[in-house]
C-alpha positions in Angstrom: 0.0 -0.1 0.0 2.9 2.4 0.5 3.9 2.1 -3.0 0.4 3.1 -4.0 0.6 6.0 -1.5 4.0 7.2 -3.0 2.4 6.9 -6.3 -0.8 9.1 -5.5 1.5 11.8 -4.1 3.6 12.0 -7.2 0.3 12.3 -9.4 -0.9 15.1 -7.1 2.3 16.7 -7.6 2.3 16.4 -11.4 -1.1 17.7 -11.0 -0.3 20.7 -9.0 2.7 21.9 -11.5 0.4 21.3 -14.5 -2.1 23.7 -12.9 0.4 26.4 -12.0 1.7 26.1 -15.8 -1.9 25.9 -17.1 -1.3 22.7 -18.9 -4.1 20.6 -16.5 -6.5 21.0 -19.3 -4.5 19.3 -21.7 -3.8 16.2 -19.6 -7.3 16.2 -17.7 -8.5 12.9 -19.3 -5.2 11.1 -18.4 -5.1 12.5 -15.0 -8.8 11.2 -14.4 -7.8 7.9 -15.7 -5.1 7.4 -13.5 -7.3 8.7 -10.6 -9.9 6.1 -11.7 -7.5 3.3 -11.5 -6.5 4.2 -7.9 -10.4 4.3 -7.4 -10.4 0.9 -8.4 -7.9 -0.7 -5.8 -9.9 1.3 -3.4 -8.1 4.7 -2.9 -9.8 7.9 -2.9 -7.2 10.6 -3.8 -8.8 14.3 -3.1 -6.9 17.5 -4.0 -8.6 20.0 -1.8 -6.9 22.8 -4.0 -9.6 26.0 -4.1 -11.8 24.5 -1.1 -12.4 26.9 1.6 -10.0 26.4 4.6 -11.7 25.1 7.8 -10.2 24.5 11.0 -12.7 21.9 12.1 -11.4 19.5 9.2 -9.2 16.9 10.5 -8.1 15.1 7.3 -5.6 17.5 6.5 -2.8 19.6 8.2 -2.6 23.5 7.0 0.0 26.4 6.9 -1.5 29.6 6.8 0.4 32.4 4.7 -0.8 35.8 5.7 -3.4 37.2 8.0 -6.2 34.9 9.3 -9.7 35.8 8.2 -12.6 33.8 7.6 -12.4 34.1 3.7 -9.0 31.8 3.5 -9.0 28.9 0.8 -6.1 26.4 0.2 -4.0 27.7 -2.6 -1.8 24.9 -2.3 -1.5 21.1 -2.0 1.7 19.7 -0.9 0.1 16.0 -0.4 -3.2 14.9 -1.0 -5.8 13.7 1.2 -5.9 9.9 0.7 -8.8 7.6 1.9 -9.0 3.5 1.5 -12.2 2.0 0.9 -12.4 -1.7 2.3 -15.2 -3.9 2.8 -17.4 -0.7 3.0 -15.1 1.1 5.5 -13.7 4.5 4.4 -10.1 4.7 6.9 -7.9 7.9 6.2 -4.5 6.7 4.9 -2.7 9.9 4.5 -3.9 13.7 5.8 -3.6 16.2 3.2 -0.5 19.1 3.7 -2.1 22.2 2.5 -1.1 26.0 2.2 -4.1 28.4 3.2 -4.4 32.0 2.2 -6.4 34.9 1.4 
């Protein structure tokens, strides 16, 4: 399972770089296919990029850049959130690591 998590982290890093270079649309189909393969293995990779930040979430750890406000969003994903679904149960395998700003 550790190898799958390492591959999922690399996939997330590639996706992040494609977003930064405005190339993600060119590779969207390929990224979705890879994510579907992981889902077939019972792994759900969640990239919370652009989501509103919430202190109450326990599935990621955040570093805050700038002043704290109620309108903070996730501006960068260092590691994605990874869940495993097995026998109908969902287990958190990896907490996400994110950067939050306004």
